[in-house]
C-alpha positions as CSV (number, residue, x, y, z in Angstrom):
1,M,-22.3,74.8,154.5
2,G,-22.5,72.4,157.4
3,T,-19.8,70.6,159.2
4,A,-18.9,67.1,158.0
5,S,-19.5,64.3,160.4
6,V,-19.0,60.5,160.4
7,I,-22.1,58.3,160.7
8,P,-21.7,54.5,161.3
9,F,-24.0,52.6,159.0
10,G,-24.5,48.9,160.0
11,P,-23.7,46.2,160.7
12,Q,-27.2,46.0,162.2
13,H,-29.7,48.0,160.2
14,P,-33.5,47.5,159.5
15,V,-32.9,47.4,155.7
16,L,-29.6,45.6,155.3
17,P,-29.9,41.8,154.8
18,E,-26.1,41.5,155.5
19,P,-24.0,42.7,158.4
20,L,-22.2,45.3,156.3
21,H,-20.4,48.1,158.2
22,L,-19.7,51.5,156.6
23,D,-18.4,54.8,158.0
24,L,-20.2,57.5,156.1
25,V,-18.7,61.0,156.0
26,V,-21.8,63.2,155.7
27,E,-22.3,66.9,155.2
28,D,-25.8,68.4,154.9
29,E,-27.4,65.0,154.2
30,V,-24.9,64.3,151.4
31,V,-22.4,61.4,151.6
32,L,-18.9,62.8,150.9
33,E,-17.2,59.5,151.4
34,A,-18.0,55.9,152.3
35,M,-15.4,53.7,154.1
36,P,-16.1,50.0,154.4
37,Q,-15.1,48.3,157.6
38,I,-14.2,44.6,156.9
39,G,-14.0,41.8,159.4
40,F,-17.2,41.8,161.4
41,V,-18.1,38.2,160.5
42,H,-14.6,36.9,159.7
43,R,-14.3,33.1,160.4
44,G,-10.9,32.2,159.1
45,L,-12.2,29.4,157.0
46,E,-9.3,29.3,154.5
47,R,-6.9,28.3,157.2
48,L,-8.9,25.1,157.8
49,V,-7.2,23.5,154.7
50,R,-4.3,22.7,157.2
51,S,-6.6,20.6,159.4
52,K,-9.2,19.3,156.9
53,D,-8.1,17.2,153.9
54,Y,-9.0,18.3,150.4
55,N,-12.2,16.2,150.4
56,Q,-13.3,17.4,153.8
57,F,-12.7,21.0,153.0
58,L,-15.3,20.8,150.2
59,Y,-18.0,20.9,153.0
60,V,-16.3,23.9,154.6
61,A,-16.2,25.7,151.2
62,E,-19.9,25.1,150.8
63,R,-20.6,26.8,154.1
64,I,-18.8,30.0,153.1
65,C,-22.3,31.3,152.2
66,G,-25.7,29.8,152.3
67,I,-27.0,31.5,149.2
68,C,-23.9,30.8,147.1
69,A,-23.4,27.4,148.7
70,F,-23.5,25.2,145.5
71,G,-21.3,27.6,143.6
72,H,-18.6,27.5,146.2
73,S,-18.6,23.7,146.3
74,M,-18.5,23.6,142.5
75,G,-15.7,26.2,142.2
76,Y,-13.6,24.5,144.9
77,A,-14.1,21.0,143.4
78,E,-13.1,22.2,139.9
79,T,-10.0,23.9,141.3
80,V,-8.8,20.7,143.1
81,E,-9.6,18.6,139.9
82,R,-7.4,20.9,137.9
83,L,-4.8,20.6,140.7
84,M,-4.8,16.8,140.4
85,G,-5.4,16.5,136.6
86,I,-8.8,14.9,137.0
87,E,-11.3,15.0,134.1
88,I,-14.9,14.5,135.3
89,P,-17.6,12.8,133.2
90,Q,-19.5,15.1,130.9
91,R,-22.8,14.3,132.5
92,A,-21.5,15.5,135.9
93,D,-20.5,18.8,134.2
94,Y,-24.1,19.2,133.0
95,L,-25.6,18.3,136.4
96,R,-23.3,20.8,138.1
97,T,-24.2,23.6,135.7
98,I,-28.0,22.9,136.0
99,W,-27.8,23.1,139.8
100,H,-25.6,26.2,139.6
101,E,-28.1,28.0,137.4
102,M,-30.9,27.0,139.8
103,S,-28.8,28.6,142.5
104,R,-28.6,31.8,140.5
105,I,-32.4,31.8,140.1
106,H,-33.1,31.4,143.8
107,S,-30.4,34.0,144.7
108,H,-31.9,36.6,142.3
109,I,-35.5,36.0,143.4
110,L,-34.4,36.2,147.0
111,W,-32.7,39.6,146.2
112,L,-35.9,40.8,144.4
113,G,-37.9,40.0,147.5
114,L,-35.5,41.9,149.7
115,A,-35.6,44.9,147.4
116,A,-39.4,44.8,147.4
117,D,-39.4,44.7,151.2
118,A,-37.1,47.7,151.4
119,F,-39.5,49.7,149.3
120,G,-42.4,48.6,151.6
121,F,-44.0,46.2,149.2
122,E,-44.6,43.4,151.7
123,S,-47.0,41.5,149.5
124,L,-44.5,41.5,146.6
125,F,-41.8,40.3,149.0
126,M,-43.9,37.3,150.0
127,H,-44.8,36.5,146.4
128,C,-41.1,36.5,145.5
129,W,-40.2,34.2,148.3
130,R,-43.1,31.9,147.4
131,L,-41.7,31.5,144.0
132,R,-38.2,30.9,145.5
133,E,-39.6,28.1,147.6
134,R,-40.4,26.2,144.4
135,V,-36.8,26.3,143.4
136,L,-35.7,25.1,146.9
137,D,-38.2,22.3,146.7
138,L,-36.5,21.2,143.4
139,F,-33.1,21.3,145.2
140,E,-34.5,19.2,148.0
141,K,-35.9,16.5,145.6
142,T,-32.7,16.3,143.6
143,T,-30.0,16.8,146.2
144,G,-31.6,16.2,149.5
145,G,-30.9,19.7,150.8
146,R,-32.5,23.1,150.6
147,V,-29.5,25.4,151.6
148,I,-26.5,23.2,151.9
149,F,-26.6,20.4,149.3
150,S,-23.3,18.4,149.7
151,V,-23.9,16.9,146.3
152,C,-20.7,18.1,144.6
153,K,-17.6,16.0,145.1
154,V,-14.0,16.1,143.8
155,G,-14.4,13.8,140.8
156,G,-18.0,14.5,139.9
157,V,-21.3,14.6,141.8
158,Q,-22.9,12.2,144.3
159,R,-26.4,12.2,142.9
160,D,-28.0,11.9,139.4
161,I,-31.1,13.6,138.2
162,S,-33.6,11.0,136.8
163,P,-35.6,11.8,133.6
164,S,-38.8,12.2,135.7
165,Q,-37.0,14.7,138.0
166,M,-35.6,16.6,135.0
167,S,-39.1,16.8,133.5
168,E,-40.4,18.2,136.8
169,I,-37.6,20.8,137.0
170,L,-38.5,22.0,133.5
171,A,-42.2,22.1,134.3
172,V,-41.8,24.0,137.5
173,L,-39.4,26.5,136.0
174,D,-41.7,27.0,133.0
175,G,-44.6,27.7,135.3
176,L,-42.5,30.0,137.4
177,R,-41.5,32.0,134.3
178,D,-45.0,33.6,133.8
179,E,-45.6,34.5,137.4
180,Y,-42.1,35.8,137.9
181,S,-42.4,38.0,134.7
182,Q,-45.6,39.5,136.1
183,L,-43.9,40.3,139.4
184,V,-41.0,41.9,137.7
185,K,-43.3,44.0,135.5
186,T,-45.2,45.1,138.6
187,F,-42.0,46.0,140.4
188,L,-40.0,47.7,137.7
189,G,-43.1,49.5,136.3
190,D,-43.9,51.2,139.6
191,S,-43.3,54.9,139.6
192,S,-42.0,55.1,143.2
193,V,-39.4,52.4,142.4
194,Y,-38.3,54.2,139.3
195,S,-38.1,57.6,141.0
196,R,-36.0,56.1,143.9
197,T,-33.5,54.2,141.6
198,A,-33.3,55.9,138.2
199,G,-30.2,58.1,138.1
200,I,-29.2,57.1,141.6
201,G,-25.8,55.6,142.4
202,A,-24.7,55.8,138.8
203,I,-21.2,54.5,137.8
204,P,-20.1,55.2,134.2
205,H,-18.8,52.4,132.1
206,K,-15.2,53.8,132.2
207,D,-15.1,53.8,136.0
208,A,-16.7,50.3,136.1
209,V,-13.9,48.9,133.9
210,E,-11.2,50.7,135.9
211,L,-12.5,49.4,139.2
212,S,-12.9,45.8,137.8
213,M,-16.5,45.6,138.7
214,V,-18.0,42.2,138.1
215,G,-21.4,40.5,138.0
216,P,-24.8,42.3,137.5
217,F,-23.2,45.3,139.2
218,G,-20.6,45.6,136.4
219,R,-22.9,44.5,133.6
220,A,-25.4,47.2,134.5
221,S,-22.7,49.7,133.7
222,G,-22.1,48.1,130.3
223,V,-19.1,45.8,131.3
224,N,-19.4,43.0,128.8
225,Y,-17.9,40.3,131.0
226,D,-19.4,37.0,132.3
227,V,-17.3,34.0,133.1
228,R,-20.0,31.8,131.4
229,M,-18.8,33.4,128.1
230,L,-15.5,31.5,128.4
231,G,-17.4,28.2,127.8
232,H,-16.0,26.2,130.8
233,G,-17.8,22.9,131.4
234,A,-21.3,22.6,130.0
235,Y,-21.5,26.3,129.2
236,G,-19.4,25.6,126.1
237,D,-22.2,23.5,124.7
238,L,-24.8,26.4,124.8
239,A,-25.8,27.5,121.3
240,D,-25.5,31.2,122.0
241,F,-24.8,32.8,125.3
242,Q,-24.8,36.6,125.6
243,P,-24.6,38.4,128.9
244,V,-27.4,40.6,130.0
245,L,-26.2,44.2,129.7
246,S,-27.4,47.7,130.4
247,T,-25.8,51.1,129.7
248,D,-27.9,53.1,132.1
249,C,-25.3,52.5,134.9
250,D,-27.7,53.3,137.8
251,C,-29.6,51.4,140.5
252,Y,-32.6,50.8,138.2
253,A,-30.3,49.2,135.6
254,R,-28.9,46.8,138.2
255,M,-32.4,45.7,139.0
256,E,-33.2,45.2,135.4
257,V,-30.1,43.1,134.8
258,R,-30.8,40.8,137.7
259,C,-34.4,40.4,136.8
260,A,-33.6,39.4,133.2
261,E,-30.9,37.0,134.3
262,V,-33.5,34.8,136.1
263,L,-35.3,34.2,132.8
264,Q,-31.9,33.6,131.0
265,S,-31.0,30.9,133.6
266,I,-34.4,29.2,133.0
267,D,-33.5,29.1,129.3
268,I,-30.0,27.7,130.0
269,I,-31.4,24.9,132.1
270,A,-33.9,24.0,129.5
271,E,-31.2,23.9,126.8
272,L,-28.8,21.8,128.9
273,A,-31.6,19.4,129.9
274,S,-32.3,18.7,126.2
275,K,-28.6,18.0,125.5
276,I,-27.5,16.2,128.7
277,P,-25.6,13.0,127.8
278,A,-25.9,9.7,129.5
279,G,-23.1,8.1,131.4
280,D,-21.2,8.1,134.7
281,I,-21.5,11.0,137.2
282,M,-18.2,10.3,139.1
283,V,-14.7,9.1,138.5
284,P,-12.4,7.5,141.1
285,V,-10.0,9.9,142.8
286,K,-6.7,8.5,144.0
287,G,-3.6,10.1,145.4
288,N,-2.9,13.6,146.6
289,P,-2.0,16.9,145.0
290,A,1.7,17.0,144.0
291,V,4.2,19.1,145.9
292,D,4.0,22.8,144.8
293,A,1.3,22.0,142.3
294,E,-0.9,25.0,141.7
295,A,-4.3,25.6,140.0
296,C,-6.8,28.4,139.7
297,N,-10.3,28.6,138.5
298,V,-13.0,31.2,137.9
299,L,-16.8,30.8,138.3
300,E,-19.7,33.1,137.6
301,Q,-21.5,33.3,141.0
302,P,-24.8,35.0,141.2
303,R,-23.0,38.2,142.2
304,G,-20.2,37.9,139.7
305,E,-16.8,36.3,139.1
306,C,-15.3,34.3,141.9
307,Y,-11.7,33.3,141.7
308,Y,-10.3,30.2,143.4
309,Y,-6.6,29.2,143.9
310,A,-5.2,26.0,145.4
311,K,-1.7,24.8,146.1
312,G,-0.7,21.2,147.0
313,N,2.2,19.9,149.2
314,G,2.1,16.2,148.5
315,S,-0.2,15.3,151.3
316,K,-4.0,15.0,151.6
317,Y,-4.0,18.6,153.1
318,L,-3.7,21.5,150.8
319,D,-0.9,24.0,151.4
320,R,-3.1,27.0,150.4
321,M,-6.7,27.7,149.4
322,R,-7.7,31.2,148.4
323,M,-11.0,32.6,147.2
324,R,-11.6,36.1,145.9
325,T,-15.3,36.7,146.0
326,P,-17.3,39.1,143.8
327,T,-18.3,41.4,146.6
328,S,-14.7,41.9,147.7
329,Q,-14.1,42.8,144.0
330,N,-17.1,45.2,144.0
331,L,-16.3,47.1,147.2
332,A,-14.5,49.9,145.4
333,G,-17.4,50.3,143.0
334,M,-19.8,50.5,146.0
335,T,-17.8,53.3,147.6
336,L,-17.9,55.2,144.4
337,A,-21.7,54.7,143.9
338,L,-22.3,56.0,147.5
339,K,-20.1,59.1,147.0
340,G,-22.2,62.2,146.5
341,C,-25.5,60.5,147.1
342,D,-28.2,61.6,149.6
343,L,-28.1,59.8,153.0
344,A,-31.6,58.5,152.4
345,D,-30.4,56.7,149.2
346,V,-27.6,54.7,150.9
347,N,-29.6,51.7,151.8
348,M,-31.1,51.4,148.3
349,I,-27.8,51.7,146.5
350,I,-26.3,49.0,148.7
351,L,-29.3,46.7,148.0
352,T,-29.0,47.1,144.3
353,I,-25.3,46.1,144.5
354,D,-26.4,42.9,146.4
355,P,-23.3,42.5,148.6
356,C,-22.5,39.1,150.2
357,V,-20.6,39.9,153.3
358,S,-20.5,36.2,154.4
359,C,-18.6,35.4,151.2
360,T,-16.3,38.4,151.5
361,E,-15.1,38.0,155.0
362,R,-15.2,34.1,155.3
């Protein structure tokens, strides 16, 4: 037996897309323990509620993460609307949900490209990001932005989607479906991908439940939980929503779940587009949150459940704004997945968990 040693992994690493820092306790190329080090990119954004009013802070919330940008603006806006008792128009709910599902599509395709690059499939990486560009082009045409959209407001949304734009969205996503399915088949059907992910970083269902794992990370271990099941907003009008689940519990299962969720989101957008009602997209917002008024909200971000909390103090500035992001919820599961693995498998396990450090540390 060798002697255990501590190896720093990250925050800069050729394979990691995020500045994640781990201290790995290693003995004979086997990871005995993984200890996350939090705070490398901490920005203290939540404290800005004391200097930015509740409308201004929406733009701060949107900048917590570039990939999850729309989801954070939507989650924050819904929380403040609950805080102030505001009911937004039904059409605004549908538009938010359509944009949110488009965000999920571009996030998962981005992740698939990064995973392909980590395996050395540079051509597949470029093809994935080529498809993602089509989704970003749709964002640009409907919101005016490609990363930060600033289309969500407390009380509704600032822009509408015209019938011609909606038809274009459906046509582009329908065309993307076939090409994407071929890429996924190529990636998941590759023997080297399977040999490096099947049985690696497995977390049994019981442990996943006990550790409160969320998102595709949890659903790949059979955790039947997705905030969209609760039917908030336009999701309540879906005919039948069932989360994508797997019981294999390993890295390969996490890849399968994310790949399938892209196709599921395309179907959700098509269904909502066929049901979207006419009407206003914004209601007037007057006054300020009441003293000691509190509200919370949950939203299914691409990486899992995100929890929002807000407290008013009678002024235009919130007394408190708190977000619990899916990656912070999944850190315990990540350390368990890394325990006992080979050192060479660390980067692949982390990639299949898809951590968002920018969201976690804020």
